C-alpha positions, 0 to 999 in steps of 0.5 A: 567347516571342512578344513577348519581346526579348533584349538583347545584353550584352558583358562586354568590348568593344573591349579591346585591349592588350599586356603586355611580359615582366616587366611587373607590371600592376594591373587595376582597375575597379568590380564588373561592369567585366569584370576577372574575365572578362578574366582567364578569357579570358587563362587560357584558361578562357573563349573570347572571342566575338570577337578573339584572345589571344596568350600567350607563356609558361606561365600559372598562374592563381588566380581564384576559390576552386575553380578548378584543383583536383580536389575528390576528390583530396588536397592532395598529388595536386593539387600534382602535378596542377597542376604537370603541367598547367603542363608541369612534370616530376615532378622539377621539382615535387618540388623545389618541393613542400616550399616549397609545403607550408610556405607553405600551412601545410597539412602535417597535411591533405596527404593529405585530399581538398581538398573537405574543406578550409576556404576559407582552407586551399583558397586558401592551397594554391591560391596556393602552387601557382600562385606557386611552380611558376615560371610565366612569367605569373602571373594573380591575381584578388583573392586578398588578399580571402581569408584573414587579414592575415598570409596576405595579407602573405605573398601580397603578398611572394611576388608581389613575388618573382615580379615581381622575378624577371622574370616577368609578373604580372596582378593584379586587386584593389580594394585600391589600397594593394596595387596601388600596392605591387606594380604598375608599370602599370595597366589601368582597365576600366569597363562592359567597356571599356578606359578607360586603360592605362599608368603606374599612378598616374594610372590609380589616381587616375582610378579613385578619382575615378570611385568617389567620383562613382559613390557620389553617383550611386547611386540618386539625387543623395542618399546617404541619407534618413531622416524627419528628414535627407537626406545629400547628400555627405561632403567631405574639405577639402584645399587642393590637390586635390578627391580625398579625400586626407589627410596623415599627422600633419596636420589633416584636415577632414571635412564632412557636408552635409545637409538638415534635413526636421524639427527634431531633436536628434542625440545623436551624429554620427560619422565612422568610418574602416576599413581595407580588411579592415573593421577600425575604426581611427578613430571621431570621435564627437560624444558624447564631446564631451558635447553633443547637436547641436540642428538647430532649423531646416529647410533646409541644414546642415553638420556639420564634424569637424576631426581635429588630427593625423590618426593613420593612416599612408600607405594607402587607407581607407574612410570612413563616417558615422552619426548617432543622435537622442536617442530612439535612432533611426538618422537616418543610416548609411553604412558606406562613403561614400568611399575616403580616401587617406592620403599621407605628410607631407613633414614626417614623411618618413623611411626606414621604409616605411609597413608597417614603421610599422604603421597608426597614427601614434604621437606620443611623447617620447624621454627619452635615458639620463643619462650 
């Protein structure tokens, strides 16, 4: 159209890196950073407008649900089709067939067209095929976001097997706990550009720091506004770092900083902590203390919560806040205001891994048997 203008947009620009054989790389960044586009280019699904990609080895990809399977073919036929695409012989595929089917848990539906599969069945079979047909390079995009917790655990365990077998893994995920557990190095993308590549931990911390800063910038400098309150920020008070970090089994201070626009009384104010699957694990609610919070003057105000012995084990969690006045009106609600990293306390360190302990720390007394 006359007078219209087109804006040039690069999903990726000036992204250059090398991944060595056997390296397990976590590719991280916020939504829109270019992660999925990068994996599609590496998987030869999308051709780059500029530049080139050099791959040495057989590549298996698990991107979004639906990639790589023919919907009209059965699960059995798609296993053989994918193996053939990877360059495997029929004999090689048959050797892995039973293992793939057992992992995917789709025995009853092997001869059903995959277009009739649920999304969970589909992704279980797709992951099983991609991980078991022995590619030299495994490319996985956010597979842990699909399926139940048991399936996610199986996926992570299988990717660890692939990685320890000397094969290369490129893993995109927003789950920093899974990235830390699986990956040895990282790539941080932001707005289509490579910000940093190298040792994993500094890159994860850089990402988490930028995540928190962006939360405060979205829309305005304020996180939330109601007719009576404006929430400016939520802080984790930790003496050693400005990042939102807690230590398992130790005290944790959380403060909500806001401005009172109109005097009011809050029936309850609360801090809620979820795991990355969305399960509510902690709800520190002032209502349980049996007293309303009276905000009788306009201007700056702070509500502080102090959890004496933080009960959650090492990992990454989402922290949200909310408040309701005495009339039952919601004055503040943020389902996720920041990501909270929980570290193991040196005072409670032991040989068990966090996943062996469960997600909640249980204080108990041991009574020895009498002899």
